[in-house]
Each structure stands twice: as C-alpha cells, then as structure tokens.
N, C-alpha and C positions, 0 to 999 in steps of 0.2 A: 369611533370618532371621539376625540377628547372634548368636543364642543357640544354644549347643551343647545346653543343657538349661535348662528352667524347672521348678523343683521346689517344690511346696507345702510349707510348714513346718507344724508342729503348731498354729500360729495361723491362724485363718480369715482369708484374704485376703493374708497376708504370703508373699512368694515369694522364693526364692533363684534368682538369675539367673546363669547361667554363660555368658559370651560366647564366641563362636568366636574363637580366637587363632591367627593365622597366624605361624608361626615359621620363620625360615631363618637362614643364617649371619650375616646383618646384624643380627638382633634379632627383634622381633615387631611385629605390627600387630593392632589390634582396633577395632571400632566400639564406643565406650563408650556411645553413645546414638544411637538411631534412632527417632524418634517413631512412625512407622508400625508398626515391628516391636515396639516396646515396648508400644503399645496393643493389638496383637494378642495379645501374651504375657499381659497382665493382663486382657484382655477388656473394656476400657472406655477412653473418651477421657479424657486427662489434660492439663491445661495447667500447665506449669512456669513459674514467674514469677521465681525467684531461684536462683542458684548460690552455694554456700558452699564455702570451702576453709579447713581448719584444719591447723596443724602442731603436734604435741605430742610431748613427750619420754616415755621409758619410765616407766610407772607412773602416768601421768595418767589419771584417770577422769573422763569428761565425761558427765553425765546422772544420772538418767534424766529427760529433758526432754520436754515437750509443751506445746501451747497450747490452753487450754480454749475460747477463742473464736478463730476463724480457725485451726482445726486444720490442720496441714500434712501432706500426703503427702510422702514422701521416697524417692528412690532414692539409696543410699549406696554408696561404693566407696573403696578405698585405692589410691593410686598409688605410694606408697613406704612400706615397713615392714609392720607387722602389728598388727591389733587383735582383741580379743575383743568382738564386737558383740552387744548385747542389745536385745530388743524386748519390751514388755509390753502386752497387750491391755487397754485401759481402757474398752471399750464394754460397758456393763452388759447389753445385749441380745445379745451375742455368746456362742456356745457355748464360746468359749475365753477368756471374761472372766477377768482376774486371772492368766492363765497367761503364761509367757514362752517365748521361743525365743532361741537364741544361735547364732552362727556365727563362724568365723575368717575374716576378710577380710584379704587381703594382696596385695602387688604381684606375687606369683608366680602365685596361682590366679586373680586378676582377678575374683573373684566379687563380685556386687552383691546388695543386698537391696532389694526394693520394700516400703515400709512405708506403707500407706494412712493417711489421717487417722483419729484415734481411738486411737493407740498412743503410749506413752512409748518413748523411744529413748536409748541411751547406749552408751559403749564404753570399754574399758580398753586402753591402749597397751602392747603386748608387746615391741616392738622398740626400739632406741635412740631413733629418731625415726620419726614416721609422718605422712604427708601424706594427709589424709582429705577427700574431695570429696563433696558431695551437692547434689541439685536439690530444690527445694521447690515445692509447689503453692499456697502462700500466702506472703505476706510475714511477716517477723518482727515481732511486736508484743510488746515486753517486758512491757507491762502485763498481757498474757494468758498469759505463760509461767508454767508450773508445773514443779516438780521433785518427782519421786517418789523416795523414799528408796532409794538404790542397794542397801543391805544389809537391807532390810525382811525380817524372818524369814518373813512370810507369803508372800513371793514365792519363797523357796528358790532363789535364783540361786546357782549354784556358780561364783563368779568365780575366775579363776586366783589362785594364792597370791602376790600382790604387795601390798605395803603401798601403797595408792593415794594419789596426790596429788589433793586435791579443792579446788575453788573454794569461796569462802564460801557461795554459794547452794546448791551441791551438798551441803555439810555439814549444811544444815538442811532437806533434802528431807522431804516428808511421807510417812508410811506409807500404804499403799493404803487402809486402813480410814478414814483421815481426809482423803483426797485428793478434789479435785473430779474428777468422772468424766463420761464421755459416756453418752448414753441408750442 
C-alpha cells in the first residue's frame, strides 16, 4: 500500500492520505497514485477522467468551487509550495452538511485529500508559488460550476491572515443559504 496513513476528517467520506515517502541521499520517491491501493483506501471503485494542474502565486485564493450537475470527486495534492486547503460538505443528507475541514498541503509533507462528489473545494496559496495537481472523476462543465462564498460567516472558516487575490467569479460566490446544494 502506498499510504503511510489514511485518516478520516471531520467530514463524512473526506480522507487525508499520507503516502509512503522513500528518502535517501539522492532525494525522495513516492507513488502519487495507484488505482488499486487508492480504491482499497477509500473503500470503493473510482474512475478518474481528467488531471488538472494549476500554478498560483502567494495570496491567490481559488474557490470554493463545485459542479451542481456532473459533480466531481477529486484527489488533490501539492508538488511545489504550500496551500491552506478547504472542503465544505454540500450534501443535505450528510451528518456533516454545512461543515468544513482544512489541511495544510505542501511539497514537504506530500499529503493528499480525497474529496468525493458533493463537496465545495478551494485553497489559499501560502508560499511564493504553488504547483497544485488534482484528478477528477468527471469532466469540467463550466455551465454547471458554482462558487460558494469563500468568507461566508455561516461557514466560520478560519483562513490564514492573508489579503486574498480572487478571480471575478470567486468575488461573487454565493453564501451557503442561497447556494444550489446536493440531496
């Protein structure tokens, strides 16, 4: 198994994955993804259809994004730099509905998050630059993409104290009370 640890978060079905990292004087090696071991860790079969890669500078906040139709499951990781990663449960039927979890993902700890369909996701870049990679279980459909307001007071997310740089769509995110949600 390529994981040192698989830790449940406070959100039902969201997992923190800590891969085994082999270090020697030459550097390090890790399996960033192994379908068989990943599915064993999460307890279900998953089909990834798209890989995405973003590069962002310090202070950029991306999110909180989700697709109301064609929801995407994601496995996210950082290959350079550091982010404060946030996930919000948007499944009305979930015991953790409306709650969030956060994690520091960086190129030193190599941690990954498994975010199943039904969640909003976003991150704030803490290092000078960050390379962020993620796999998705469905394609991107811009007409179905929604943005949850990153600083909605009902979510009580304690973001690091950085004045964030936001895209136009992230500036006009909707509060949870007004957002389209999952069953």
